[in-house]
KOLKOL-943124 format. One record per residue (C-alpha): z, y negated, x; residue number from 1. Coordinates in steps of 0.2 Angstrom, whole numbers, padded with zeros to 4 digits. Layout:
<rec up="Z" north="Y" east="X" i="NUM"/>
...
***
This chain:
<rec up="0252" north="-0333" east="0524" i="1"/>
<rec up="0262" north="-0346" east="0533" i="2"/>
<rec up="0248" north="-0350" east="0545" i="3"/>
<rec up="0235" north="-0352" east="0531" i="4"/>
<rec up="0247" north="-0364" east="0522" i="5"/>
<rec up="0250" north="-0374" east="0537" i="6"/>
<rec up="0231" north="-0375" east="0541" i="7"/>
<rec up="0228" north="-0381" east="0523" i="8"/>
<rec up="0242" north="-0394" east="0524" i="9"/>
<rec up="0235" north="-0400" east="0541" i="10"/>
<rec up="0217" north="-0401" east="0535" i="11"/>
<rec up="0223" north="-0411" east="0520" i="12"/>
<rec up="0233" north="-0423" east="0531" i="13"/>
<rec up="0218" north="-0425" east="0543" i="14"/>
<rec up="0206" north="-0428" east="0528" i="15"/>
<rec up="0218" north="-0441" east="0521" i="16"/>
<rec up="0219" north="-0450" east="0537" i="17"/>
<rec up="0200" north="-0451" east="0539" i="18"/>
<rec up="0197" north="-0456" east="0521" i="19"/>
<rec up="0211" north="-0469" east="0522" i="20"/>
<rec up="0203" north="-0476" east="0538" i="21"/>
<rec up="0186" north="-0478" east="0530" i="22"/>
<rec up="0193" north="-0486" east="0514" i="23"/>
<rec up="0203" north="-0499" east="0524" i="24"/>
<rec up="0188" north="-0503" east="0535" i="25"/>
<rec up="0177" north="-0506" east="0520" i="26"/>
<rec up="0191" north="-0516" east="0512" i="27"/>
<rec up="0193" north="-0527" east="0528" i="28"/>
<rec up="0174" north="-0530" east="0528" i="29"/>
<rec up="0174" north="-0535" east="0510" i="30"/>
<rec up="0187" north="-0549" east="0512" i="31"/>
<rec up="0177" north="-0565" east="0513" i="32"/>
<rec up="0188" north="-0573" east="0527" i="33"/>
<rec up="0175" north="-0575" east="0541" i="34"/>
<rec up="0158" north="-0583" east="0545" i="35"/>
<rec up="0151" north="-0566" east="0549" i="36"/>
<rec up="0157" north="-0548" east="0548" i="37"/>
<rec up="0151" north="-0532" east="0557" i="38"/>
<rec up="0156" north="-0514" east="0554" i="39"/>
<rec up="0157" north="-0501" east="0568" i="40"/>
<rec up="0152" north="-0514" east="0581" i="41"/>
<rec up="0147" north="-0507" east="0598" i="42"/>
<rec up="0155" north="-0516" east="0613" i="43"/>
<rec up="0144" north="-0524" east="0627" i="44"/>
<rec up="0142" north="-0513" east="0642" i="45"/>
<rec up="0153" north="-0515" east="0657" i="46"/>
<rec up="0145" north="-0524" east="0672" i="47"/>
<rec up="0157" north="-0522" east="0686" i="48"/>
<rec up="0173" north="-0529" east="0678" i="49"/>
<rec up="0190" north="-0522" east="0683" i="50"/>
<rec up="0204" north="-0520" east="0671" i="51"/>
<rec up="0223" north="-0520" east="0673" i="52"/>
<rec up="0226" north="-0504" east="0664" i="53"/>
<rec up="0219" north="-0487" east="0669" i="54"/>
<rec up="0219" north="-0482" east="0650" i="55"/>
<rec up="0206" north="-0495" east="0646" i="56"/>
<rec up="0190" north="-0487" east="0638" i="57"/>
<rec up="0175" north="-0490" east="0649" i="58"/>
<rec up="0162" north="-0480" east="0640" i="59"/>
<rec up="0146" north="-0490" east="0636" i="60"/>
<rec up="0146" north="-0481" east="0619" i="61"/>
<rec up="0163" north="-0488" east="0614" i="62"/>
<rec up="0164" north="-0495" east="0597" i="63"/>
<rec up="0177" north="-0504" east="0586" i="64"/>
<rec up="0179" north="-0504" east="0567" i="65"/>
<rec up="0176" north="-0522" east="0562" i="66"/>
<rec up="0172" north="-0539" east="0571" i="67"/>
<rec up="0174" north="-0556" east="0563" i="68"/>
<rec up="0172" north="-0574" east="0567" i="69"/>
<rec up="0183" north="-0589" east="0561" i="70"/>
<rec up="0199" north="-0579" east="0558" i="71"/>
<rec up="0211" north="-0588" east="0570" i="72"/>
<rec up="0200" north="-0604" east="0573" i="73"/>
<rec up="0183" north="-0609" east="0569" i="74"/>
<rec up="0169" north="-0599" east="0578" i="75"/>
<rec up="0181" north="-0588" east="0587" i="76"/>
<rec up="0178" north="-0569" east="0587" i="77"/>
<rec up="0191" north="-0556" east="0584" i="78"/>
<rec up="0189" north="-0537" east="0585" i="79"/>
<rec up="0200" north="-0525" east="0575" i="80"/>
<rec up="0202" north="-0507" east="0576" i="81"/>
<rec up="0211" north="-0497" east="0562" i="82"/>
<rec up="0222" north="-0482" east="0565" i="83"/>
<rec up="0230" north="-0472" east="0551" i="84"/>
<rec up="0244" north="-0460" east="0555" i="85"/>
<rec up="0255" north="-0448" east="0545" i="86"/>
<rec up="0273" north="-0453" east="0547" i="87"/>
<rec up="0279" north="-0436" east="0541" i="88"/>
<rec up="0270" north="-0427" east="0555" i="89"/>
<rec up="0281" north="-0418" east="0568" i="90"/>
<rec up="0275" north="-0430" east="0582" i="91"/>
<rec up="0280" north="-0445" east="0572" i="92"/>
<rec up="0295" north="-0441" east="0561" i="93"/>
<rec up="0306" north="-0439" east="0577" i="94"/>
<rec up="0305" north="-0458" east="0579" i="95"/>
<rec up="0309" north="-0472" east="0568" i="96"/>
<rec up="0295" north="-0480" east="0558" i="97"/>
<rec up="0296" north="-0496" east="0568" i="98"/>
<rec up="0295" north="-0487" east="0585" i="99"/>
<rec up="0280" north="-0477" east="0579" i="100"/>
<rec up="0271" north="-0492" east="0574" i="101"/>
<rec up="0274" north="-0501" east="0590" i="102"/>
<rec up="0268" north="-0485" east="0600" i="103"/>
<rec up="0252" north="-0484" east="0590" i="104"/>
<rec up="0249" north="-0503" east="0592" i="105"/>
<rec up="0252" north="-0502" east="0611" i="106"/>
<rec up="0240" north="-0487" east="0613" i="107"/>
<rec up="0226" north="-0497" east="0605" i="108"/>
<rec up="0230" north="-0513" east="0615" i="109"/>
<rec up="0230" north="-0503" east="0632" i="110"/>
<rec up="0213" north="-0495" east="0627" i="111"/>
<rec up="0204" north="-0510" east="0621" i="112"/>
<rec up="0213" north="-0527" east="0624" i="113"/>
<rec up="0207" north="-0530" east="0642" i="114"/>
<rec up="0189" north="-0525" east="0639" i="115"/>
<rec up="0188" north="-0536" east="0623" i="116"/>
<rec up="0195" north="-0551" east="0632" i="117"/>
<rec up="0185" north="-0549" east="0648" i="118"/>
<rec up="0168" north="-0543" east="0642" i="119"/>
<rec up="0167" north="-0548" east="0624" i="120"/>
<rec up="0176" north="-0565" east="0627" i="121"/>
<rec up="0186" north="-0562" east="0611" i="122"/>
<rec up="0203" north="-0557" east="0605" i="123"/>
<rec up="0208" north="-0539" east="0599" i="124"/>
<rec up="0220" north="-0535" east="0585" i="125"/>
<rec up="0225" north="-0517" east="0582" i="126"/>
<rec up="0228" north="-0513" east="0563" i="127"/>
<rec up="0240" north="-0498" east="0561" i="128"/>
<rec up="0244" north="-0491" east="0544" i="129"/>
<rec up="0254" north="-0476" east="0538" i="130"/>
<rec up="0248" north="-0464" east="0525" i="131"/>
<rec up="0263" north="-0468" east="0515" i="132"/>
<rec up="0257" north="-0486" east="0513" i="133"/>
<rec up="0266" north="-0496" east="0527" i="134"/>
<rec up="0257" north="-0507" east="0539" i="135"/>
<rec up="0262" north="-0512" east="0557" i="136"/>
<rec up="0268" north="-0529" east="0562" i="137"/>
<rec up="0251" north="-0535" east="0569" i="138"/>
<rec up="0242" north="-0529" east="0553" i="139"/>
<rec up="0255" north="-0539" east="0543" i="140"/>
<rec up="0251" north="-0555" east="0553" i="141"/>
<rec up="0232" north="-0552" east="0551" i="142"/>
<rec up="0232" north="-0549" east="0532" i="143"/>
<rec up="0243" north="-0564" east="0530" i="144"/>
<rec up="0231" north="-0575" east="0539" i="145"/>
<rec up="0217" north="-0566" east="0529" i="146"/>
<rec up="0226" north="-0571" east="0513" i="147"/>
<rec up="0227" north="-0589" east="0519" i="148"/>
<rec up="0208" north="-0590" east="0523" i="149"/>
<rec up="0204" north="-0581" east="0506" i="150"/>
<rec up="0215" north="-0594" east="0497" i="151"/>
<rec up="0206" north="-0609" east="0505" i="152"/>
<rec up="0189" north="-0602" east="0501" i="153"/>
<rec up="0192" north="-0596" east="0483" i="154"/>
<rec up="0204" north="-0610" east="0477" i="155"/>
<rec up="0217" north="-0597" east="0472" i="156"/>
<rec up="0235" north="-0599" east="0478" i="157"/>
<rec up="0242" north="-0590" east="0493" i="158"/>
<rec up="0253" north="-0579" east="0483" i="159"/>
<rec up="0239" north="-0573" east="0472" i="160"/>
<rec up="0228" north="-0570" east="0487" i="161"/>
<rec up="0241" north="-0560" east="0497" i="162"/>
<rec up="0245" north="-0550" east="0481" i="163"/>
<rec up="0227" north="-0546" east="0478" i="164"/>
<rec up="0225" north="-0540" east="0496" i="165"/>
<rec up="0240" north="-0529" east="0494" i="166"/>
<rec up="0234" north="-0522" east="0477" i="167"/>
<rec up="0217" north="-0517" east="0485" i="168"/>
<rec up="0227" north="-0509" east="0499" i="169"/>
<rec up="0237" north="-0499" east="0487" i="170"/>
<rec up="0221" north="-0493" east="0478" i="171"/>
<rec up="0214" north="-0488" east="0494" i="172"/>
<rec up="0229" north="-0477" east="0498" i="173"/>
<rec up="0229" north="-0470" east="0480" i="174"/>
<rec up="0210" north="-0466" east="0481" i="175"/>
<rec up="0213" north="-0457" east="0498" i="176"/>
<rec up="0226" north="-0446" east="0490" i="177"/>
<rec up="0215" north="-0441" east="0476" i="178"/>
<rec up="0200" north="-0438" east="0487" i="179"/>
<rec up="0210" north="-0427" east="0499" i="180"/>
<rec up="0216" north="-0416" east="0485" i="181"/>
<rec up="0201" north="-0414" east="0474" i="182"/>
<rec up="0186" north="-0422" east="0482" i="183"/>
<rec up="0176" north="-0437" east="0478" i="184"/>
<rec up="0171" north="-0439" east="0459" i="185"/>
<rec up="0163" north="-0455" east="0454" i="186"/>
<rec up="0149" north="-0468" east="0454" i="187"/>
<rec up="0143" north="-0477" east="0469" i="188"/>
<rec up="0153" north="-0492" east="0475" i="189"/>
<rec up="0149" north="-0508" east="0467" i="190"/>
<rec up="0154" north="-0524" east="0476" i="191"/>
<rec up="0167" north="-0535" east="0470" i="192"/>
<rec up="0164" north="-0554" east="0470" i="193"/>
<rec up="0180" north="-0563" east="0474" i="194"/>
<rec up="0173" north="-0580" east="0470" i="195"/>
<rec up="0168" north="-0577" east="0452" i="196"/>
<rec up="0185" north="-0568" east="0447" i="197"/>
<rec up="0202" north="-0574" east="0444" i="198"/>
<rec up="0215" north="-0564" east="0454" i="199"/>
<rec up="0228" north="-0566" east="0440" i="200"/>
<rec up="0217" north="-0556" east="0428" i="201"/>
<rec up="0215" north="-0542" east="0441" i="202"/>
<rec up="0234" north="-0541" east="0444" i="203"/>
***
């Protein structure tokens, strides 16, 4: 009936969002743009700090998706947290895409920014994506910076580097569509070496 069909569509959307989140996290960790990268990094426990926003997450078990060094300046540390939302869901399609991106980015900032600055002594960057392939303003800034660093390290041009990143993002989204519909079928992941390959041959 209608409820069963709605439940199936809701389940497929949630699976797609979760798989997209995982694929984007793995992609971010594979970009060789930093001195060190850590997946699912646990935040340091709070020891009496006070925060400006009541929405700041204070649990000692709080985690963020990826942390990296050397992104904005040498030896600095940045924490990123990825959110994937369905722009066609009823809670999102009542607003413009730009407003929805800003709302999701603000929620992440209110939850983590104060804690990362005060406790981790680092910077925080929310990376928001839609299941239709769009990315938020802060994610655009982050990946442009990643392309610059990737270009400097590999010797490829900036245009080739940003095109390579966007291509990998497109494949991540395509894989999530296939996985959410029919399940995963394939071999284990093999690591791609960005130093030994020409981006123009890939594209």
